[in-house]
C-alpha positions as CSV (number, residue, x, y, z in Angstrom):
1,X,14.9,-3.5,-3.0
2,X,11.6,-4.2,-4.2
3,X,9.3,-7.8,-3.2
4,X,9.1,-8.7,-7.0
5,X,6.1,-10.8,-6.8
6,X,7.4,-12.5,-3.7
7,X,6.0,-11.9,-0.2
8,X,3.1,-10.1,0.0
9,X,1.1,-9.7,2.4
10,X,-3.0,-8.8,2.3
11,X,-1.4,-5.9,4.5
12,X,0.8,-5.1,2.4
13,X,-1.2,-4.9,-0.9
14,X,-4.6,-3.1,1.1
15,X,-1.4,-0.7,1.0
16,X,-1.3,0.0,-2.3
17,X,-4.7,-0.8,-3.5
18,X,-6.0,2.2,-0.5
19,X,-3.1,4.6,-1.5
20,X,-4.8,4.1,-5.0
21,X,-8.0,5.7,-3.7
22,X,-10.0,2.0,-3.2
23,X,-12.5,1.4,-1.1
24,X,-13.2,-2.2,0.5
25,X,-16.3,-2.4,-0.8
26,X,-17.6,-6.2,1.0
27,X,-16.7,-9.1,2.6
28,X,-17.6,-12.0,1.7
29,X,-16.7,-15.3,3.7
30,X,-12.4,-15.0,3.6
31,X,-12.4,-12.9,-0.1
32,X,-12.0,-8.8,0.8
33,X,-13.5,-6.9,-1.8
34,X,-12.2,-3.5,-3.1
35,X,-13.5,-1.4,-5.3
36,X,-12.7,1.4,-7.9
37,X,-13.9,3.9,-10.8
38,X,-11.9,5.5,-12.9
39,X,-12.9,7.1,-16.1
40,X,-17.0,5.5,-15.9
41,X,-14.7,1.8,-15.2
42,X,-15.4,0.3,-12.2
43,X,-12.0,-2.0,-11.5
44,X,-13.1,-4.3,-7.8
45,X,-10.3,-6.7,-6.7
46,X,-10.9,-9.6,-5.1
47,X,-7.8,-9.8,-1.7
48,X,-7.7,-13.4,-0.1
49,X,-7.7,-12.6,3.4
50,X,-5.7,-15.6,5.3
51,X,-3.9,-13.4,8.3
52,X,0.5,-12.9,7.8
53,X,0.5,-15.5,4.9
54,X,2.2,-14.7,2.0
55,X,0.1,-14.6,-1.5
56,X,1.6,-17.0,-4.0
57,X,2.7,-15.1,-7.3
58,X,0.2,-16.4,-9.7
59,X,-2.9,-15.3,-6.2
60,X,-0.6,-11.6,-6.8
61,X,-0.5,-11.3,-10.2
62,X,-4.1,-12.0,-10.2
63,X,-5.1,-8.9,-7.8
64,X,-2.6,-7.3,-10.7
65,X,-4.5,-7.6,-12.9
66,X,-7.7,-7.4,-11.5
67,X,-6.7,-3.9,-9.9
68,X,-6.0,-2.0,-14.0
69,X,-2.9,-0.8,-12.2
70,X,0.4,-0.8,-14.0
71,X,3.2,-2.8,-12.3
72,X,5.4,0.6,-11.3
73,X,2.0,1.6,-9.3
74,X,2.7,-0.9,-7.4
75,X,6.3,-0.4,-7.3
76,X,8.3,-3.3,-9.5
């Protein structure tokens, strides 16, 4: 069963980003920034880190948009 846009934690998001060759670029307070270069285009994703809290659907959708990955690549 897929999770849809609900119940995604920091660990879940980072696992998908690393699977698609994103690397931690820097940390600013409670936000971790992951980057990936694809065909000359740089993608940067800001992922808030608040322990094991679940992301709100709107926050998770923003992460999806920033990553440039399709919903299928996220397993949705």
